[in-house]
N, C-alpha and C positions, 0 to 999 in steps of 0.2 A: 504494500500500500504506500502510495506517495504521500508523505506527510506534509510537504510544503503547501499544496493547495488547501489542505484541511486547516493548516495553521493560519493561512491567509484569511480563510472564511471565518474562523473563530475570532481572529483579530478584528475583522470588519464588524462582527456581531457586537463586540465589546466597545467598538467606537460609536455605536448608536447612542443617542441621548437617553439618559436614565437607565442604561443597560446594567450598570453596577447596582443601582438601587433595586432594579427588578430581581437581580440574582440574590441580593440580600433578603428581599421579601420572601423569595422562594426558599432560601435556606432556613429563615426563621420559621416559616410555615412547616417545614419538615421537622424541625426541632419540637415545635408545639405538638404536631401530630404524633411524634415519637413518644412524648410524655403522656398524651392521651391514650395511645395504644398500650403503654405500660400499665396504666390504671386498669384498662380492660383485661389485660393479660393477668394481672394480679388477682382479679376477681375470678377468672377461670381457674387459676392455680389453686385458690382456696377451695373451689368446688372439687378439683382433682384430688386435693389432699383429703377431703371428706370421703370421697369414693375410695381412696387408698386405705383409709382406716377401716371402712366397712368391708372391703375385700379381704383385709388381713384377718378379720374376725369371722368371715364366712366359712362355714364347714361344708356346704354343698359345693361339689367340684364344678358343676356346670355354672352355677351362679358366680363362683369365684372367677372362672375364666371370663365370663361375660363382664364382670366388673373391671377386670384387668384390661379388657379391650376398650371399655368406656374410658378408663384412665388414659390409655394410649391415645385415643381420639382427641381427648381434651388437651393432651400434651401437644399434639399436632396443631390443634386449633389455636393455641397460644401464638405460635410462630406465624400462622396464616393471617390471623387478625392483625397482628402488629405490622406485618408487611403490607396488608391491604389498606389499612388506615393511612399509613405513610404515603403509599402510592396514590390513593384517591385524593388526599389533601394536596399533594404536590401537583397533581394534574389540574385540579380546580384552580389553584393559585396561578399556575402557568397560563391557563386560559384567561384568567382575569388580567394578567399583565401582557397578554398576547399582542395588544396594539403596539407595544414597544418593540415587539419582535415581528411585526407584520411585513417588514420589507423582505425582499427575496434574499438579500445577503444575510440578514439575520436568521432567516429560516434555514438557509443552507448551512450557516455556521453552527446553529444549534444542532442540526442533524449530524453534521460532521463530528461535533463534540460527543454526541450520543453514540455514534458508530465506534469511535475510538474507545469510549468507556465500556461499551458492550463487548467489544472484541477482547478486552483485557480481563473483564470480570464476570460478565453474565454467562459466558460459556461454561465456566467451572460451576457456577451456581445451578445452571440448568441441568448439568449432568448429575449433581447431587440430588436435585429435586426429582429427576426421573427415577434414579435408583431408590430414593426414599419412598416415592409413590408406589413402586412395584413391591417393595418390602411390606408396606402397610396393607396394600390390597391383598397380597398373598399371605398376610399374617405370619411373617417369619418369627416375630417375637413381640411381646408386649412389655409395657412398663412394669417393672417388678420382677421380670424373669432374669435368671442367671444365664449368661451367654458367654461363649468363647468365640472370638472373631478370627476368621481366616482372611488373609494369609499370614497374619501376625502370630508370633510364637507365644508371647506372654500377655496378650491382650484379652482379658476376661473380667467379668464382674456383673453386678446387678444393674439392669437398665434403669437409670434414673429419669431420663428424658429422651423422647424420640420426636424429631421434627422431620419435615420434608428434606431438610438440608443436612442435618447431622444427628448423631447419636451420642449420648453421654452415659458413661458407665462409672460405677463406683466399685473399685477392686476390693479384694479381701483385706489388703493392706491399708485401705482408706483413701487411696489415691483416686482422683477424678480423671477419667480418660475421655477425651473428645475425639470422635472419628467422623470424617466426611463419609456420607452414605455411599458415594461412588467407590470408596476404597474397600467396602465390605464385599468380599467374594463369597463368603459362606458364614453361617452362624450355627454353632453347637448350642442347643437350648436344653438346659437341664430341667426335666419336668418337676414342678413343685419346688424347684430350687434345692433338691435333696438327692444324694447318692445313696442307694441301698446296697449294703455289703453284707454277705453272709460268711460265717466261719463254721466249717464242719470239723468236729473232733470225734475220735473213736475211743471208747472206754470199755473196760470189762465190768467194772462196778459202777452201775449207773447212778446209784445214790451218792457215792463218793465223788463221781464226776460232776453231778449237778451241784453239790455243795461247794466244790472248788470254783466252778464257773460263776455261781452267784456272788461269791466273795470277790472275784476278779472284776466282775461287771460293775461293782460299786466304785471301783477306782477310776473308771473312765469319766472324764468331766462332761457335764451336760450344759448346753447353752445354744443360743441362736447360731453362733459361728463355730460350734464344737459338735458334740453328739446331740442331735435334735431331740431324741427321746431315749429313755433308758433301753439298754440292750434287751432284746427278747430272747429268752432261752426256750427252745422248743422241747417237746416231749421226746424222750429217748426212743429211737427206732431200732428194732432188732435187725442186725446186719448179718448174722450168721457167724459160726465159729466162736460163739460166746462173746460176740462183740455188739456194742450198741453205738449208733451214730446219733450225736446231738448237734443240732444246728442252731447257731446263735446269729440273729440278724440285728442290724442297726442302720440308722439313717444319719448321714453326716452332711454338713455343708460342703459344697465342692471345694476341693483343696485341703479338706480335713480328713480324707480317707485314711491317712496314716494313723489316726486314732484307733482304728480297728485293725488295719492291715499290718501295722508295726507294733504299736503300743500294746494292744490287747493280745495279739498273737504272740509277741515276745513274753508277755506275762504268763501265758499258758505254757510256753516252753520252760519258763523258770520253775514251774511247779515241780518238774521231775529232773531238774538240772543236776541234783546231787544223788539221784537214785541210779545205781549201776545195773541192778537186776531188772531187766525189761518186764518181767512178770509182776513186779511190784509197782510199776508206774501207774499213775492215775490215767494218763493219756497214752494210748498205745502208739499212735503215730503222730507225726507233726501236724498241727492244724492246717486246714486248707481254706484260704481266703479267696472269695470270688464275688463278682458283681451279681446282684440278685434282684434286678428290677422286674416286677411282675409283668409289665407290658412288654418289655424286651424279650422275656422268656416265651411269652405267648407268640410273638412275631417270629422268633427263631424256630419254634416248633412247627409253624406253618412252612417256613423255608426248608426245614429238614425233611418234612413229608414230601414237599414238592420235589426235592432233590432225589429222594428215594424212588419216586415214581417215574423219573426220566430214564 
Protein backbone atom coordinates (compact mmCIF):
# COMPACT_ATOMS: atom_id res chain seq x y z
CA UNK A 1 0.00 0.00 0.00
CA UNK A 2 1.33 3.43 -0.99
CA UNK A 3 1.33 5.49 2.19
CA UNK A 4 2.11 8.89 0.63
CA UNK A 5 -1.33 9.52 -0.98
CA UNK A 6 -3.04 8.36 2.22
CA UNK A 7 -0.87 10.67 4.31
CA UNK A 8 -1.69 13.54 1.96
CA UNK A 9 -5.43 12.92 2.27
CA UNK A 10 -5.27 12.70 6.05
CA UNK A 11 -3.30 15.95 6.13
CA UNK A 12 -5.95 17.65 4.00
CA UNK A 13 -8.63 16.38 6.33
CA UNK A 14 -6.97 17.99 9.37
CA UNK A 15 -6.46 21.21 7.43
CA UNK A 16 -10.24 21.69 7.28
CA UNK A 17 -11.73 24.34 9.63
CA UNK A 18 -12.65 22.96 13.09
CA UNK A 19 -11.25 19.54 12.17
CA UNK A 20 -9.33 19.21 15.45
CA UNK A 21 -12.38 20.34 17.41
CA UNK A 22 -14.47 17.67 15.73
CA UNK A 23 -11.92 14.99 16.54
CA UNK A 24 -11.82 16.11 20.18
CA UNK A 25 -15.61 15.92 20.37
CA UNK A 26 -15.49 12.42 18.91
CA UNK A 27 -12.81 11.29 21.38
CA UNK A 28 -14.74 12.80 24.32
CA UNK A 29 -17.91 11.03 23.18
CA UNK A 30 -16.08 7.72 23.02
CA UNK A 31 -14.74 8.21 26.55
CA UNK A 32 -18.22 9.03 27.90
CA UNK A 33 -19.71 6.06 26.08
CA UNK A 34 -17.00 3.83 27.52
CA UNK A 35 -17.90 4.95 31.06
CA UNK A 36 -21.59 4.35 30.32
CA UNK A 37 -20.87 0.91 28.92
CA UNK A 38 -18.84 0.10 32.04
CA UNK A 39 -21.84 0.82 34.27
CA UNK A 40 -23.99 -1.46 32.11
CA UNK A 41 -21.30 -4.13 32.16
CA UNK A 42 -21.03 -3.95 35.96
CA UNK A 43 -24.78 -4.54 36.23
CA UNK A 44 -24.51 -7.65 34.05
CA UNK A 45 -21.51 -8.86 36.04
CA UNK A 46 -23.55 -8.67 39.26
CA UNK A 47 -26.25 -10.80 37.62
CA UNK A 48 -23.58 -13.26 36.45
CA UNK A 49 -22.18 -13.47 39.98
CA UNK A 50 -25.65 -14.28 41.34
CA UNK A 51 -26.02 -17.01 38.72
CA UNK A 52 -22.57 -18.31 39.65
CA UNK A 53 -23.49 -18.62 43.33
CA UNK A 54 -26.70 -20.41 42.44
CA UNK A 55 -24.96 -22.83 40.06
CA UNK A 56 -22.36 -23.72 42.71
CA UNK A 57 -25.19 -24.71 45.08
CA UNK A 58 -27.17 -26.62 42.43
CA UNK A 59 -27.18 -30.41 42.92
CA UNK A 60 -29.10 -31.28 39.75
CA UNK A 61 -26.55 -31.88 36.97
CA UNK A 62 -28.78 -30.65 34.12
CA UNK A 63 -29.70 -27.41 35.90
CA UNK A 64 -26.06 -26.98 36.90
CA UNK A 65 -24.93 -27.15 33.24
CA UNK A 66 -27.75 -24.80 32.17
CA UNK A 67 -26.76 -22.22 34.79
CA UNK A 68 -23.13 -22.46 33.72
CA UNK A 69 -24.19 -21.77 30.12
CA UNK A 70 -26.22 -18.74 31.23
CA UNK A 71 -23.18 -17.47 33.12
CA UNK A 72 -21.11 -17.90 29.95
CA UNK A 73 -23.61 -15.98 27.81
CA UNK A 74 -23.67 -13.15 30.36
CA UNK A 75 -19.88 -13.02 30.25
CA UNK A 76 -20.02 -12.67 26.46
CA UNK A 77 -22.78 -10.05 26.72
CA UNK A 78 -20.52 -7.81 28.83
CA UNK A 79 -17.99 -7.40 26.01
CA UNK A 80 -20.66 -7.15 23.31
CA UNK A 81 -22.58 -4.37 25.11
CA UNK A 82 -19.46 -2.37 25.88
CA UNK A 83 -18.29 -2.53 22.28
CA UNK A 84 -21.75 -1.79 20.87
CA UNK A 85 -22.32 1.27 23.07
CA UNK A 86 -18.96 2.77 22.15
CA UNK A 87 -19.46 2.08 18.43
CA UNK A 88 -23.01 3.50 18.32
CA UNK A 89 -22.13 6.68 20.23
CA UNK A 90 -19.04 7.22 18.07
CA UNK A 91 -21.11 6.82 14.90
CA UNK A 92 -23.85 9.20 16.09
CA UNK A 93 -21.33 11.87 17.07
CA UNK A 94 -19.52 11.44 13.76
CA UNK A 95 -22.79 12.02 11.90
CA UNK A 96 -23.41 15.12 14.00
CA UNK A 97 -20.07 16.64 13.05
CA UNK A 98 -20.23 15.32 9.49
CA UNK A 99 -20.74 18.83 7.98
CA UNK A 100 -17.16 19.53 8.96
CA UNK A 101 -16.12 16.46 7.05
CA UNK A 102 -18.46 16.99 4.10
CA UNK A 103 -15.81 17.86 1.55
CA UNK A 104 -14.42 15.17 -0.71
CA UNK A 105 -10.90 15.59 0.62
CA UNK A 106 -12.09 15.18 4.19
CA UNK A 107 -14.16 12.12 3.38
CA UNK A 108 -11.28 10.49 1.51
CA UNK A 109 -8.90 11.39 4.31
CA UNK A 110 -11.15 9.88 6.95
CA UNK A 111 -11.59 6.75 4.83
CA UNK A 112 -7.84 6.45 4.34
CA UNK A 113 -7.26 6.83 8.08
CA UNK A 114 -9.84 4.09 8.76
CA UNK A 115 -8.26 1.74 6.19
CA UNK A 116 -4.82 2.09 7.79
CA UNK A 117 -6.30 1.58 11.27
CA UNK A 118 -8.38 -1.42 10.17
CA UNK A 119 -5.52 -3.06 8.35
CA UNK A 120 -3.34 -2.96 11.45
CA UNK A 121 -5.82 -3.85 14.19
CA UNK A 122 -9.21 -5.09 13.04
CA UNK A 123 -7.83 -8.15 11.25
CA UNK A 124 -6.57 -9.65 14.50
CA UNK A 125 -9.75 -8.73 16.37
CA UNK A 126 -11.99 -10.26 13.69
CA UNK A 127 -10.03 -13.53 13.79
CA UNK A 128 -10.47 -13.64 17.58
CA UNK A 129 -14.20 -12.92 17.28
CA UNK A 130 -14.66 -15.63 14.64
CA UNK A 131 -12.87 -18.22 16.77
CA UNK A 132 -14.75 -17.14 19.91
CA UNK A 133 -18.13 -17.30 18.15
CA UNK A 134 -17.45 -20.84 16.97
CA UNK A 135 -16.38 -21.98 20.45
CA UNK A 136 -19.50 -20.47 22.03
CA UNK A 137 -21.89 -21.89 19.42
CA UNK A 138 -20.32 -25.35 19.68
CA UNK A 139 -20.16 -25.01 23.50
CA UNK A 140 -16.53 -26.01 23.89
CA UNK A 141 -16.57 -24.97 27.54
CA UNK A 142 -18.39 -22.70 29.97
CA UNK A 143 -17.43 -20.22 32.65
CA UNK A 144 -16.45 -22.24 35.73
CA UNK A 145 -15.07 -25.23 33.81
CA UNK A 146 -11.52 -26.45 34.33
CA UNK A 147 -9.76 -26.60 30.96
CA UNK A 148 -6.32 -27.28 29.52
CA UNK A 149 -5.54 -25.29 26.38
CA UNK A 150 -3.69 -26.62 23.33
CA UNK A 151 -1.12 -26.11 21.84
CA UNK A 152 0.36 -24.67 25.06
CA UNK A 153 2.10 -27.04 27.47
CA UNK A 154 1.26 -25.57 30.87
CA UNK A 155 -1.80 -23.40 30.20
CA UNK A 156 -4.71 -24.71 32.26
CA UNK A 157 -7.14 -23.43 34.86
CA UNK A 158 -10.69 -22.46 35.68
CA UNK A 159 -12.47 -20.31 33.05
CA UNK A 160 -13.19 -17.00 34.78
CA UNK A 161 -14.33 -15.07 31.74
CA UNK A 162 -15.17 -15.86 28.13
CA UNK A 163 -15.76 -13.19 25.49
CA UNK A 164 -15.86 -13.18 21.71
CA UNK A 165 -12.25 -11.94 21.66
CA UNK A 166 -10.46 -13.62 24.56
CA UNK A 167 -10.60 -16.18 27.36
CA UNK A 168 -9.36 -15.63 30.93
CA UNK A 169 -8.23 -18.54 33.10
CA UNK A 170 -7.30 -18.80 36.77
CA UNK A 171 -4.56 -21.41 37.24
CA UNK A 172 -4.15 -23.64 40.30
CA UNK A 173 -1.26 -21.42 41.40
CA UNK A 174 -3.56 -18.37 41.36
CA UNK A 175 -2.12 -16.82 38.21
CA UNK A 176 -4.44 -15.13 35.70
CA UNK A 177 -3.92 -16.26 32.11
CA UNK A 178 -5.32 -14.32 29.13
CA UNK A 179 -5.57 -16.11 25.76
CA UNK A 180 -6.61 -14.79 22.36
CA UNK A 181 -9.40 -17.04 21.08
CA UNK A 182 -7.67 -17.51 17.73
CA UNK A 183 -4.74 -19.12 19.59
CA UNK A 184 -6.93 -21.89 21.08
CA UNK A 185 -6.53 -25.00 18.92
CA UNK A 186 -8.11 -27.46 21.36
CA UNK A 187 -9.48 -27.54 24.90
CA UNK A 188 -9.37 -30.41 27.40
CA UNK A 189 -12.43 -29.98 29.64
CA UNK A 190 -12.54 -31.78 32.99
CA UNK A 191 -16.17 -32.80 33.77
CA UNK A 192 -17.37 -31.21 37.02
CA UNK A 193 -13.80 -30.00 37.57
CA UNK A 194 -12.82 -33.30 39.23
CA UNK A 195 -10.56 -36.24 38.40
CA UNK A 196 -11.76 -39.64 39.66
CA UNK A 197 -8.98 -42.04 40.63
CA UNK A 198 -9.28 -45.58 41.97
CA UNK A 199 -6.74 -47.69 43.84
CA UNK A 200 -7.03 -51.50 43.88
CA UNK A 201 -5.38 -53.48 46.69
CA UNK A 202 -5.31 -57.22 47.35
CA UNK A 203 -5.49 -58.69 50.85
CA UNK A 204 -5.88 -62.07 52.51
CA UNK A 205 -7.42 -60.79 55.72
CA UNK A 206 -10.20 -58.46 54.62
CA UNK A 207 -10.94 -57.13 58.10
CA UNK A 208 -7.30 -56.28 58.73
CA UNK A 209 -7.06 -54.68 55.29
CA UNK A 210 -10.17 -52.54 55.79
CA UNK A 211 -8.94 -51.34 59.16
CA UNK A 212 -5.57 -50.28 57.73
CA UNK A 213 -7.17 -48.50 54.75
CA UNK A 214 -9.57 -46.54 56.96
CA UNK A 215 -6.66 -45.27 59.05
CA UNK A 216 -4.65 -44.25 55.97
CA UNK A 217 -7.64 -42.52 54.36
CA UNK A 218 -7.91 -40.14 57.31
CA UNK A 219 -4.45 -38.73 56.53
CA UNK A 220 -5.34 -37.48 53.03
CA UNK A 221 -6.23 -33.75 53.22
CA UNK A 222 -9.69 -32.68 52.05
CA UNK A 223 -10.54 -29.35 50.42
CA UNK A 224 -11.68 -27.60 47.26
CA UNK A 225 -8.16 -27.79 45.77
CA UNK A 226 -7.17 -31.08 47.41
CA UNK A 227 -9.31 -34.20 47.87
CA UNK A 228 -12.88 -33.14 47.04
CA UNK A 229 -14.57 -35.69 49.32
CA UNK A 230 -13.30 -38.38 51.72
CA UNK A 231 -11.97 -41.53 50.07
CA UNK A 232 -14.60 -44.20 49.52
CA UNK A 233 -13.54 -47.70 50.49
CA UNK A 234 -15.52 -50.37 48.64
CA UNK A 235 -16.63 -53.74 49.91
CA UNK A 236 -14.05 -56.54 49.67
CA UNK A 237 -14.57 -58.62 46.52
CA UNK A 238 -13.53 -62.29 46.55
CA UNK A 239 -10.79 -62.71 43.96
CA UNK A 240 -9.83 -66.39 44.31
CA UNK A 241 -6.84 -68.15 45.94
CA UNK A 242 -7.94 -66.75 49.32
CA UNK A 243 -7.53 -63.20 48.04
CA UNK A 244 -9.87 -60.22 48.29
CA UNK A 245 -9.78 -57.09 46.17
CA UNK A 246 -10.67 -53.78 47.78
CA UNK A 247 -11.18 -50.69 45.61
CA UNK A 248 -10.71 -47.20 47.04
CA UNK A 249 -11.97 -44.26 44.95
CA UNK A 250 -11.51 -40.54 45.34
CA UNK A 251 -12.05 -37.28 43.46
CA UNK A 252 -9.38 -34.61 43.31
CA UNK A 253 -8.96 -31.21 41.72
CA UNK A 254 -6.99 -31.42 38.43
CA UNK A 255 -3.29 -31.32 39.21
CA UNK A 256 -3.82 -32.85 42.65
CA UNK A 257 -3.92 -36.48 41.48
CA UNK A 258 -0.65 -37.06 43.34
CA UNK A 259 -2.61 -37.07 46.60
CA UNK A 260 -3.95 -40.50 45.64
CA UNK A 261 -1.43 -41.74 43.07
CA UNK A 262 1.62 -40.95 45.21
CA UNK A 263 0.77 -39.94 48.77
CA UNK A 264 -1.95 -42.52 49.45
CA UNK A 265 -0.31 -45.31 47.40
CA UNK A 266 3.05 -44.77 49.14
CA UNK A 267 1.29 -44.82 52.52
CA UNK A 268 -0.17 -48.24 51.63
CA UNK A 269 3.30 -49.49 50.69
CA UNK A 270 4.72 -48.26 54.00
CA UNK A 271 2.34 -50.50 55.96
CA UNK A 272 4.33 -53.61 55.01
CA UNK A 273 7.73 -51.99 54.50
CA UNK A 274 9.26 -53.77 57.53
CA UNK A 275 7.53 -57.13 57.01
CA UNK A 276 9.85 -59.62 55.30
CA UNK A 277 7.56 -62.64 55.24
CA UNK A 278 5.09 -62.13 52.36
CA UNK A 279 2.50 -64.31 54.07
CA UNK A 280 2.34 -61.88 56.98
CA UNK A 281 1.78 -58.78 54.85
CA UNK A 282 -1.52 -56.93 55.01
CA UNK A 283 -1.39 -56.10 51.32
CA UNK A 284 -0.28 -58.96 49.11
CA UNK A 285 0.71 -56.95 46.02
CA UNK A 286 1.57 -53.35 45.33
CA UNK A 287 -1.51 -51.11 44.98
CA UNK A 288 -2.75 -50.31 41.45
CA UNK A 289 -3.78 -46.68 40.80
CA UNK A 290 -5.94 -45.90 37.76
CA UNK A 291 -8.38 -43.34 36.38
CA UNK A 292 -11.96 -44.36 37.08
CA UNK A 293 -14.29 -41.83 35.46
CA UNK A 294 -17.70 -43.59 35.07
CA UNK A 295 -18.57 -41.89 31.77
CA UNK A 296 -15.15 -42.65 30.29
CA UNK A 297 -15.48 -46.32 31.28
CA UNK A 298 -18.90 -46.49 29.63
CA UNK A 299 -17.57 -44.97 26.38
CA UNK A 300 -14.54 -47.27 26.34
CA UNK A 301 -16.78 -50.31 26.78
CA UNK A 302 -18.62 -49.31 23.60
CA UNK A 303 -15.32 -48.87 21.76
CA UNK A 304 -14.04 -52.24 22.92
CA UNK A 305 -17.21 -54.04 21.80
CA UNK A 306 -17.06 -52.30 18.43
CA UNK A 307 -13.44 -53.36 18.03
CA UNK A 308 -14.22 -57.00 18.80
CA UNK A 309 -17.00 -57.08 16.20
CA UNK A 310 -14.72 -55.92 13.38
